[in-house]
C-alpha positions in Angstrom: -16.2 -1.3 -29.0 -19.7 -0.5 -28.0 -21.2 -3.5 -29.7 -20.3 -7.1 -30.6 -21.6 -9.4 -33.2 -22.3 -13.0 -32.3 -23.6 -15.4 -34.9 -24.4 -12.5 -37.1 -26.5 -10.6 -34.5 -25.3 -7.4 -33.0 -25.4 -6.8 -29.2 -24.8 -3.4 -27.7 -22.7 -3.1 -24.5 -22.5 -0.5 -21.8 -19.3 0.8 -20.3 -15.7 0.8 -21.7 -14.7 -2.9 -21.9 -11.1 -4.0 -22.6 -11.5 -4.4 -26.4 -8.8 -7.1 -26.7 -10.3 -9.1 -23.9 -13.8 -8.7 -25.2 -12.7 -9.8 -28.6 -11.3 -13.0 -27.1 -14.5 -13.6 -25.2 -16.6 -13.1 -28.3 -14.4 -15.5 -30.3 -14.6 -18.1 -27.5 -18.3 -17.8 -27.2 -18.9 -18.0 -31.0 -16.7 -21.1 -31.1 -18.8 -22.8 -28.5 -22.1 -21.7 -30.1 -21.0 -23.0 -33.5 -20.0 -26.4 -32.0 -23.4 -26.6 -30.2 -25.3 -25.7 -33.4 -23.7 -28.7 -35.1 -25.7 -30.8 -32.7 -28.8 -28.7 -32.5 -29.6 -26.2 -35.2 -32.0 -24.2 -33.0 -30.1 -21.1 -31.9 -31.9 -20.8 -28.5 -31.1 -24.4 -27.7 -27.5 -23.9 -28.8 -27.2 -20.8 -26.6 -28.5 -22.7 -23.5 -26.1 -25.5 -24.1 -23.3 -23.0 -24.6 -24.3 -21.3 -21.4 -24.3 -24.6 -19.5 -20.8 -25.3 -20.8 -19.4 -21.9 -19.9 -21.1 -22.0 -16.4 -19.6 -25.4 -15.8 -16.1 -24.1 -16.8 -16.6 -21.0 -14.6 -17.6 -23.0 -11.5 -14.6 -25.3 -12.0 -12.3 -22.3 -12.4 -13.7 -20.5 -9.4 -12.8 -23.3 -7.1 -9.6 -22.0 -5.5 -8.0 -20.2 -8.4 -6.6 -16.7 -8.5 -8.7 -16.1 -11.7 -11.9 -15.8 -9.7 -11.8 -12.0 -9.5 -11.4 -11.7 -13.3 -14.2 -14.1 -13.9 -16.5 -12.1 -11.5 -15.6 -8.9 -13.5 -16.7 -10.6 -16.7 -20.0 -11.7 -15.0 -20.5 -8.1 -13.8 -19.9 -6.7 -17.3 -22.4 -9.1 -18.9 -25.0 -8.4 -16.2 -24.6 -4.6 -16.7 -25.3 -4.9 -20.4 
């Protein structure tokens, strides 16, 4: 998968991501974005609120969990796109 579609918009990705995992990430993100859009129809505002929620979850998860390396890998993947 070299591209993903989120809220009807296509985003191209670099590298060779784990397609199953990436599919889970996209589904998770779309779910959060759709929930945010119920409260604010503006896509940019919904994206910022979703990013805040995901960042909050990330920071809570990083605190002393063995999942920290996997999360960092996801961050690296997103930043390289």
